[in-house]
C-alpha positions as CSV (number, residue, x, y, z in Angstrom):
1,M,-0.2,0.0,0.1
2,S,1.4,3.6,-0.6
3,L,0.4,7.1,0.3
4,P,-1.6,9.3,-2.4
5,R,-0.1,11.9,-4.2
6,A,-0.5,15.5,-3.3
7,D,-3.2,17.4,-4.8
8,T,-2.1,20.5,-6.7
9,S,-5.2,23.3,-5.6
10,P,-3.8,26.1,-3.4
11,L,-2.4,25.5,0.3
12,R,-5.3,25.5,3.2
13,I,-4.4,27.8,6.0
14,A,-6.9,27.2,8.7
15,L,-7.6,29.7,11.8
16,L,-7.7,27.6,14.5
17,G,-8.9,29.2,18.3
18,P,-11.4,30.1,20.8
19,Y,-14.5,32.1,19.9
20,S,-14.0,36.0,19.9
21,A,-10.2,35.7,19.7
22,G,-10.9,37.5,16.5
23,K,-10.2,35.2,14.0
24,S,-12.8,36.7,11.6
25,T,-11.0,40.1,12.0
26,L,-7.8,38.6,10.8
27,V,-9.2,37.3,7.9
28,A,-10.4,40.7,7.3
29,A,-7.2,42.5,8.0
30,L,-5.2,40.1,5.9
31,L,-7.5,40.6,2.9
32,R,-7.7,44.1,3.2
33,L,-11.4,44.0,3.0
34,A,-13.5,47.3,2.3
35,P,-15.6,48.3,5.3
36,A,-18.7,47.3,4.3
37,D,-17.6,43.4,3.6
38,I,-16.0,43.9,6.8
39,V,-19.3,44.4,8.5
40,D,-20.8,41.2,6.9
41,L,-17.6,39.1,8.0
42,V,-17.1,40.1,11.9
43,D,-20.4,41.3,12.8
44,A,-22.3,38.8,15.7
45,A,-20.4,36.6,17.8
46,P,-20.0,33.7,17.9
47,K,-21.1,33.5,14.3
48,T,-18.9,31.2,12.5
49,H,-20.9,27.9,12.5
50,E,-18.8,26.1,9.9
51,A,-15.2,26.4,8.0
52,T,-15.7,29.5,5.9
53,S,-12.8,29.8,2.7
54,Y,-11.0,33.1,1.6
55,E,-8.4,33.2,-1.5
56,W,-5.6,35.0,-0.2
57,N,-2.0,35.4,-1.8
58,G,-2.6,32.0,-3.8
59,A,-3.3,30.4,-0.7
60,T,-7.1,29.8,0.9
61,L,-7.6,31.1,4.6
62,V,-10.1,28.8,6.3
63,D,-12.2,30.2,9.4
64,L,-12.9,27.9,11.7
65,P,-15.5,27.5,14.4
66,G,-14.4,28.8,17.5
67,T,-13.0,25.9,19.4
68,L,-14.6,26.9,22.9
69,S,-17.6,28.5,21.7
70,G,-19.9,26.2,24.1
71,I,-22.0,25.5,20.9
72,D,-22.5,21.9,20.3
73,G,-20.7,20.9,17.0
74,H,-18.6,23.7,17.1
75,A,-15.4,22.5,18.4
76,D,-15.7,18.9,16.4
77,A,-16.0,21.3,13.3
78,A,-12.9,23.2,14.1
79,W,-10.9,20.0,14.4
80,D,-12.1,18.4,11.5
81,G,-11.5,21.8,9.1
82,A,-8.0,22.0,11.0
83,R,-7.3,18.0,10.1
84,G,-7.7,18.9,6.5
85,A,-5.4,22.0,6.6
86,D,-1.7,22.3,5.4
87,A,-0.7,24.8,7.9
88,L,-2.0,26.7,10.8
89,M,-2.8,30.2,12.5
90,I,-3.2,29.2,15.6
91,V,-5.0,32.2,17.3
92,T,-5.0,33.6,20.8
93,T,-5.2,37.0,22.7
94,S,-3.4,39.1,25.1
95,E,-5.8,37.7,27.6
96,L,-3.8,34.6,27.9
97,P,-5.0,31.1,26.9
98,G,-6.7,29.0,29.8
99,E,-5.7,25.3,30.8
100,A,-8.5,24.3,28.3
101,E,-7.3,26.4,25.2
102,T,-3.2,25.8,26.1
103,S,-4.1,22.0,25.8
104,T,-5.7,22.4,22.4
105,I,-2.8,24.2,21.0
106,L,-0.2,21.9,22.2
107,R,-2.5,19.0,20.9
108,A,-2.2,20.9,17.3
109,L,1.6,21.1,17.6
110,D,2.2,17.7,19.0
111,T,-0.4,14.9,18.2
112,D,-1.3,16.6,15.0
113,G,2.0,17.4,13.7
114,F,1.8,21.1,13.2
115,A,4.8,22.2,14.8
116,D,6.6,23.5,11.7
117,R,3.9,24.5,9.8
118,S,1.9,27.0,12.6
119,V,2.5,30.5,13.4
120,V,0.7,31.3,17.0
121,V,-0.8,34.9,16.9
122,V,-1.7,36.8,19.7
123,N,-4.3,39.2,18.7
124,K,-5.9,42.2,20.6
125,M,-2.3,43.1,22.0
126,N,-2.7,46.9,21.9
127,A,-5.7,46.4,24.6
128,E,-5.2,48.7,27.8
129,N,-3.2,47.3,30.4
130,S,-1.5,45.0,27.9
131,D,2.1,44.4,28.9
132,R,3.5,42.9,25.8
133,D,7.0,41.6,26.7
134,V,5.1,39.9,29.8
135,I,2.4,38.3,27.5
136,L,4.7,37.2,25.2
137,D,7.0,35.5,27.7
138,E,3.9,33.6,29.3
139,I,2.8,32.6,25.8
140,R,6.6,30.9,25.2
141,R,6.1,29.3,28.7
142,R,3.0,27.2,27.9
143,L,4.3,26.4,24.7
144,G,6.8,24.3,26.2
145,P,9.3,22.7,24.0
146,F,7.5,24.2,20.9
147,A,8.3,27.6,21.7
148,D,11.7,27.7,20.1
149,R,10.0,26.2,16.9
150,V,6.9,28.2,16.3
151,P,7.0,31.7,15.5
152,I,4.8,33.8,17.8
153,V,3.5,36.8,16.2
154,P,1.7,39.9,18.5
155,T,-1.0,41.2,16.6
156,D,-4.1,43.6,16.8
157,A,-6.5,43.0,13.9
158,R,-8.9,45.5,14.8
159,D,-6.0,48.6,14.7
160,Y,-5.0,47.4,11.4
161,I,-8.4,47.7,10.0
162,D,-9.0,51.2,11.8
163,A,-5.7,52.4,10.2
164,L,-7.0,51.3,6.6
165,H,-10.6,53.1,7.0
166,D,-10.7,55.7,9.3
167,T,-10.3,58.8,7.3
168,T,-9.6,60.8,10.9
169,L,-6.6,59.6,11.6
170,P,-3.6,61.9,10.8
171,P,-0.7,59.9,8.4
172,D,1.5,59.8,11.3
173,Q,-0.8,57.7,13.6
174,R,-2.1,55.7,10.9
175,E,1.5,54.3,10.0
176,W,2.0,53.9,13.9
177,L,-1.2,51.6,13.9
178,V,-0.2,49.7,10.9
179,A,3.1,49.1,12.2
180,E,2.1,47.8,15.8
181,S,-0.9,45.8,14.5
182,G,1.6,43.3,13.5
183,I,-0.2,42.4,10.7
184,E,2.3,43.0,8.1
185,A,4.5,40.7,10.1
186,L,2.2,38.2,9.9
187,T,1.7,38.5,6.4
188,A,5.3,37.5,5.9
189,E,5.5,35.0,8.4
190,L,2.7,33.0,6.5
191,R,4.5,33.7,3.3
192,R,7.4,32.5,4.8
193,M,5.6,29.4,6.2
194,T,3.8,28.7,2.5
195,A,7.1,29.6,0.4
196,P,7.9,25.8,-0.2
197,G,4.6,25.6,-2.1
198,V,2.2,22.5,-2.4
199,R,4.9,19.6,-3.3
200,G,6.8,21.1,0.0
201,V,4.0,21.3,2.4
202,R,1.0,19.4,1.6
203,P,2.7,15.6,1.5
204,K,3.7,16.3,5.3
205,A,0.3,17.5,5.9
206,Q,-1.4,14.5,4.3
207,A,1.4,12.1,6.1
208,F,-0.2,13.4,9.5
209,E,-3.5,13.3,8.6
210,L,-3.0,9.7,7.2
211,L,-1.4,8.8,11.0
212,R,-4.7,10.3,12.4
213,V,-6.9,8.4,10.6
214,L,-4.8,5.3,11.3
215,A,-4.6,5.9,14.9
216,D,-8.7,6.0,14.5
217,A,-8.9,3.1,12.3
218,E,-6.9,1.3,15.2
219,R,-9.6,2.0,17.6
220,Q,-12.1,0.6,15.7
221,W,-10.2,-2.7,16.0
222,A,-10.3,-2.7,19.4
223,L,-12.6,-5.5,20.4
224,D,-15.3,-5.4,22.9
225,G,-18.2,-7.4,23.6
226,E,-19.1,-10.5,22.0
227,E,-16.3,-10.3,19.4
228,L,-13.8,-9.5,22.0
229,D,-15.2,-12.8,24.3
230,A,-15.0,-14.5,20.8
231,A,-11.7,-13.9,20.2
232,E,-10.2,-14.2,23.4
233,T,-11.8,-17.6,23.7
234,A,-10.2,-18.6,20.5
235,K,-6.8,-17.4,21.6
236,K,-7.1,-19.3,25.0
237,V,-7.7,-22.6,23.2
238,E,-5.2,-21.9,20.6
239,E,-2.5,-21.0,23.3
240,S,-3.8,-23.9,25.6
241,I,-3.3,-26.6,22.5
242,S,-0.2,-25.3,21.8
243,R,1.2,-25.5,25.2
244,A,0.1,-29.1,25.2
245,K,1.4,-29.8,22.2
246,E,4.9,-28.5,22.9
247,R,5.1,-30.5,26.3
248,V,4.5,-33.5,24.7
249,L,7.0,-33.0,21.9
250,S,9.5,-31.9,24.5
251,A,8.9,-35.3,26.2
252,L,9.1,-37.0,23.0
253,E,12.2,-35.6,22.3
254,R,13.8,-36.3,25.7
255,E,12.3,-39.9,26.2
256,S,13.5,-40.9,22.7
257,E,17.0,-39.6,23.4
258,V,16.8,-41.9,26.2
259,V,16.2,-45.0,24.4
260,A,18.8,-44.6,21.9
261,S,21.2,-43.8,24.8
262,R,20.1,-47.2,26.3
263,I,20.5,-49.2,23.0
264,T,24.1,-47.8,22.7
265,T,25.1,-48.8,26.1
266,A,23.5,-52.0,25.6
267,G,25.7,-52.5,22.2
268,D,28.4,-51.6,24.3
269,R,27.9,-54.5,27.0
270,A,26.9,-57.2,24.3
271,A,30.6,-56.0,22.5
272,A,32.2,-56.0,25.8
273,G,31.0,-59.7,26.8
274,V,32.2,-61.4,23.3
275,S,34.3,-64.1,24.2
276,E,38.0,-64.2,23.6
277,K,37.9,-67.9,23.4
278,D,35.2,-68.5,20.4
279,G,33.9,-64.7,19.8
280,V,30.3,-65.4,21.4
281,V,28.5,-63.4,23.6
282,P,27.5,-65.6,26.6
283,D,24.0,-66.6,27.3
284,R,24.0,-64.4,30.7
285,V,25.0,-61.2,28.8
286,A,22.7,-61.8,26.0
287,R,19.9,-62.2,28.3
288,A,20.9,-59.1,30.4
289,V,20.9,-57.2,27.1
290,Q,17.9,-58.6,26.1
291,E,16.1,-57.4,29.2
292,E,17.6,-53.8,29.1
293,L,16.1,-53.5,25.4
294,E,12.8,-54.6,26.9
295,R,13.1,-52.2,29.5
296,A,13.8,-49.2,27.6
297,S,10.9,-49.7,25.2
298,T,8.5,-49.9,28.2
299,D,9.8,-47.1,29.8
300,F,9.5,-45.2,26.9
301,D,6.2,-46.4,26.6
302,A,5.2,-45.3,30.0
303,S,6.7,-41.8,30.3
304,F,5.5,-40.5,26.7
305,S,1.9,-42.1,27.3
306,S,2.4,-40.2,30.8
307,S,3.5,-37.2,29.0
308,V,0.2,-37.2,26.5
309,R,-2.1,-37.8,29.8
310,T,-0.6,-34.7,31.4
311,A,-1.0,-32.6,28.4
312,F,-4.8,-33.9,28.3
313,D,-5.3,-33.1,31.8
314,A,-4.1,-29.6,31.5
315,L,-6.1,-29.0,28.2
316,V,-9.3,-30.4,30.4
317,A,-8.4,-28.0,33.3
318,E,-8.1,-25.2,30.6
319,C,-10.5,-25.5,28.4
320,G,-13.2,-27.9,30.0
321,T,-14.3,-31.5,29.6
322,G,-15.2,-31.5,26.1
323,V,-11.6,-32.2,25.2
324,P,-11.4,-35.3,23.3
325,E,-9.4,-38.3,25.3
326,P,-6.3,-39.8,23.1
327,E,-6.5,-43.2,22.1
328,S,-3.8,-45.5,23.7
329,W,-0.3,-45.1,22.7
330,V,0.6,-48.2,20.4
331,N,4.3,-48.5,19.7
332,H,4.5,-50.1,16.4
333,V,7.8,-49.0,15.5
334,E,9.9,-52.2,14.2
335,A,13.5,-52.9,14.5
336,S,15.6,-53.1,11.5
337,E,17.7,-56.4,11.0
338,A,20.8,-56.0,10.2
339,T,24.3,-58.6,9.6
340,F,28.0,-58.4,10.0
341,D,28.8,-59.2,6.7
342,G,27.7,-59.4,2.9
343,S,28.1,-63.1,2.7
344,R,25.3,-63.9,5.2
345,D,21.5,-63.4,4.4
346,D,19.6,-60.2,5.3
347,T,18.3,-61.7,8.4
348,S,20.3,-63.7,11.3
349,P,19.8,-67.4,11.6
350,L,17.7,-67.2,14.5
351,T,15.3,-64.6,12.7
352,H,15.4,-66.8,9.5
353,G,14.5,-69.8,11.4
354,V,11.9,-68.7,13.7
355,K,9.9,-67.4,10.3
356,E,10.4,-70.8,8.8
357,A,9.0,-72.5,11.8
358,A,5.9,-70.1,11.8
359,K,5.4,-71.3,8.2
360,K,5.6,-74.7,8.9
361,A,3.6,-74.5,12.0
362,A,0.7,-73.0,10.1
363,K,0.4,-76.5,8.3
364,A,-0.1,-78.2,11.9
365,G,-2.1,-75.4,13.5
366,A,-1.7,-72.5,15.2
367,E,-1.5,-74.4,18.6
368,K,1.8,-76.2,17.4
369,A,3.8,-72.9,16.8
370,G,5.2,-72.8,19.9
371,E,6.6,-76.1,19.5
372,W,8.2,-75.7,16.0
373,I,9.3,-72.4,17.2
374,G,11.0,-73.9,20.5
375,K,13.0,-76.4,18.6
376,V,14.2,-74.0,16.2
377,A,15.1,-71.5,19.1
378,D,17.2,-74.3,20.5
379,G,19.5,-73.7,17.9
380,G,21.8,-76.7,18.8
381,N,22.5,-74.7,22.5
382,G,19.7,-76.6,24.4
383,P,16.6,-75.3,25.6
384,G,18.5,-73.0,28.2
385,S,20.1,-70.8,25.7
386,A,19.3,-67.3,25.7
387,A,17.6,-67.6,22.0
388,S,15.3,-70.5,23.5
389,A,14.2,-68.1,26.5
390,I,13.4,-65.2,24.1
391,V,11.1,-67.2,21.8
392,E,9.5,-69.2,24.1
393,K,8.0,-66.0,26.0
394,L,6.5,-65.3,22.6
395,S,5.2,-68.8,22.0
396,K,2.9,-69.3,25.0
397,N,0.0,-67.1,24.0
398,R,-1.8,-66.6,20.8
399,V,-1.1,-63.2,21.0
400,G,2.7,-63.9,20.7
401,Q,1.9,-66.2,18.1
402,K,0.3,-63.6,16.0
403,V,3.4,-60.9,16.8
404,L,6.3,-63.5,15.7
405,D,4.3,-64.8,12.4
406,A,6.0,-62.9,9.5
407,G,4.0,-64.7,7.2
408,G,0.8,-64.0,8.2
409,K,-0.7,-68.1,8.0
410,V,-0.6,-68.6,11.9
411,S,-2.7,-65.6,12.1
412,N,-4.8,-65.9,8.9
413,G,-3.5,-62.8,7.8
414,V,-4.1,-60.6,10.6
415,G,-1.3,-59.0,10.2
416,K,-0.2,-56.5,13.4
417,F,-1.8,-56.5,16.5
418,K,-3.3,-53.2,17.7
419,P,-4.4,-53.2,20.9
420,W,-6.7,-50.5,20.8
421,G,-10.6,-51.9,20.6
422,K,-9.1,-55.3,22.3
423,T,-9.1,-56.0,25.9
424,K,-6.8,-54.4,28.3
425,A,-5.1,-57.4,29.2
426,A,-5.1,-58.4,25.4
427,G,-3.5,-54.8,25.1
428,K,-0.8,-55.6,27.8
429,V,0.0,-59.1,26.2
430,A,0.6,-57.5,22.7
431,G,2.8,-54.8,23.9
432,A,5.1,-57.1,25.7
433,A,5.3,-59.3,22.8
434,G,6.1,-56.6,20.7
435,K,8.7,-55.5,22.9
436,V,10.4,-59.2,22.7
437,Q,10.2,-59.0,19.1
438,W,12.1,-56.0,18.7
439,A,14.5,-56.9,21.2
440,L,14.9,-60.0,19.3
441,A,15.4,-58.1,16.2
442,V,17.8,-56.3,17.6
443,M,20.0,-59.1,19.0
444,G,19.8,-61.4,16.1
445,P,23.4,-60.7,15.1
446,L,24.3,-61.8,18.8
447,M,22.7,-65.1,18.4
448,D,24.7,-66.2,15.7
449,L,27.1,-68.9,16.6
450,T,29.8,-68.7,14.0
451,S,33.4,-69.0,15.7
452,V,34.9,-65.9,15.0
453,A,38.5,-67.0,16.9
454,Q,39.8,-70.0,17.1
455,D,42.6,-68.9,20.0
456,Q,43.3,-66.2,21.8
457,S,46.0,-65.0,19.3
458,E,43.3,-63.6,16.7
459,W,42.4,-60.5,18.3
460,M,41.5,-59.0,15.0
461,A,39.0,-61.1,14.2
462,L,37.7,-60.8,17.9
463,N,37.9,-56.8,17.5
464,K,36.1,-56.9,14.3
465,R,33.2,-58.3,15.8
466,R,33.0,-56.0,19.0
467,K,33.2,-53.1,16.7
468,Q,30.5,-54.6,14.4
469,I,28.5,-55.4,17.7
470,K,28.7,-51.8,18.7
471,D,27.9,-50.4,15.2
472,H,25.1,-52.3,14.9
473,F,23.8,-51.1,18.1
474,G,24.7,-47.5,17.5
475,E,22.9,-47.5,14.4
476,E,19.7,-49.3,15.9
477,A,19.9,-46.5,18.3
478,R,19.6,-43.8,15.9
479,E,17.1,-45.6,13.8
480,Q,14.9,-46.3,16.5
481,Q,15.4,-42.6,18.0
482,T,14.0,-41.4,14.7
483,A,11.4,-43.7,14.2
484,L,10.1,-43.4,17.7
485,T,10.3,-39.6,17.0
486,D,8.5,-39.9,13.8
487,A,5.7,-42.1,15.5
488,G,5.1,-40.2,18.3
489,E,4.5,-36.9,16.2
490,R,2.4,-38.8,14.1
491,Y,0.0,-39.9,17.1
492,L,0.3,-36.5,18.4
493,G,-0.5,-34.7,15.5
494,D,-3.7,-37.1,14.8
495,W,-4.8,-36.4,18.5
496,I,-4.1,-32.5,18.4
497,A,-6.2,-32.5,15.0
498,E,-9.1,-34.1,16.7
499,V,-8.9,-31.7,19.7
500,E,-9.1,-28.7,17.2
501,R,-12.0,-30.5,15.7
502,S,-13.7,-30.7,18.8
503,F,-13.7,-26.9,19.4
504,R,-14.2,-25.7,16.4
505,G,-17.9,-25.0,16.5
506,F,-17.2,-22.2,19.3
507,T,-13.8,-20.9,18.4
508,E,-13.8,-20.7,14.5
509,R,-15.6,-17.0,14.7
510,G,-13.3,-16.2,17.2
511,A,-10.7,-17.1,14.9
512,E,-12.1,-15.5,12.2
513,I,-12.3,-12.1,14.0
514,S,-8.7,-12.3,15.1
515,A,-7.6,-13.2,11.5
516,E,-9.3,-10.3,9.9
517,R,-8.2,-8.0,12.8
518,V,-4.6,-9.0,12.1
519,V,-4.9,-8.3,8.4
520,A,-6.4,-4.9,9.3
521,L,-3.7,-3.9,11.7
522,T,-0.8,-5.2,9.3
523,A,-2.2,-2.9,6.5
524,I,-2.5,0.0,9.0
525,T,1.0,-0.7,10.0
526,S,2.3,-0.6,6.4
527,L,1.0,2.5,5.6
528,R,2.2,4.1,8.9
529,D,5.7,3.3,8.1
530,E,5.3,5.1,4.7
531,A,3.4,8.0,6.6
532,E,6.1,8.2,9.0
533,K,8.9,8.6,6.3
534,L,7.2,11.5,5.0
535,V,6.5,13.0,8.8
536,G,10.3,12.5,9.7
537,P,11.5,13.3,13.1
538,T,8.9,15.2,14.9
539,R,10.8,16.3,18.0
């Protein structure tokens, strides 16, 4: 948006002041009107009910109604006329302005920006018992910071008119009255003030007027009543939802980092436990690592669910019981399957065996799944091996069988088990089974019983295996952190969207009002910036 271009009509100089200050008489003096015209112009008071224009010296003098006339509408008409002026003659008298008049003068100079486009005229200076120096000093004191910026011209318009038209006056007395009336000094000051012409004065006048209009427009956007209530409600709900979301996201970031750290630490423990004799991870170490991985997953689920519950409770406290409760958090994040060298299959022997066992079990019926899986899990290590213990935990119940079933045949194509909509007991079983399966997938390479060291001298092969284990768990930590964060954000996004939908009915209008207000205030700010560039420093 941009400012309008200044028009080329004559400059407008408005006379602003209280009634009976002699504004109309000043106009008559400046125009050097004939006696008959003067009578029509200045007779009766207060007579100026609306702005009246007169052509003078290529400009337009605008005589305004008195600001303190006591007549309804005069003050408003005076200010409307002043706001449309390019420059001001601020008229007062030798009787000195009172508090209300002083406030009016300072408002025009300061708030309305006329300080550098005004002249203060102190009229009726030749009245009896008037001490010119005392009066002018007091006027300067009342102008305060503007005393050095605004010219002060003492005048007596009536003396000037008498000097022009009283034929009984001797020449020397007429000359003295003209000089002492100050009209010629005022004429010179007005010419100086308007010398820059329309292009030099009007843009600043328009800029100040635009600033006043914009201030009025801003006040129009001060909300109240039902609109204010609607906007405040929408803002409150928006802020509450935002806080709830930030709380959960913060917890998600923190807890996913904890899981990653625990996976890395578990990998370090597994690597450190590699036997120097044959390169195998002992059962007790593997079992401890598996249990730590399961605990890490369980602890994450508990902490993340707690953070969501806390956010839900806070929303209920702030926004009422209409907040929809989130679905139970279900961790479907899966572990990637890693190998140590390119010569092996893309799955560990144990994982591959479990899948094959599941397929075979399908032919004999789901009830035999545990038996087949147990056989493969023994892997030649006997029923007490870590691998056997892991799979045995899964094969004891149907839910565990479903989780283990990769081909979908045992579960007849049910696929991933999702506990919502089921019983709480089933949810817990599925959750535990999922954690065991995840730990199993992470630990797959540890179950590879292939010897990597025949004796204690083969340190390079042993250290390579240890490094591969640490690298595997490190990569798994990074992937799990990313996967948990992504899954948590999707889960949170679904819930927040549901919350927003539930409140839309009574926040939509408030949001629209707020949006409209922001657009309007943004446009106002843009225009104000442009206007202030033209206004320049005001102090």
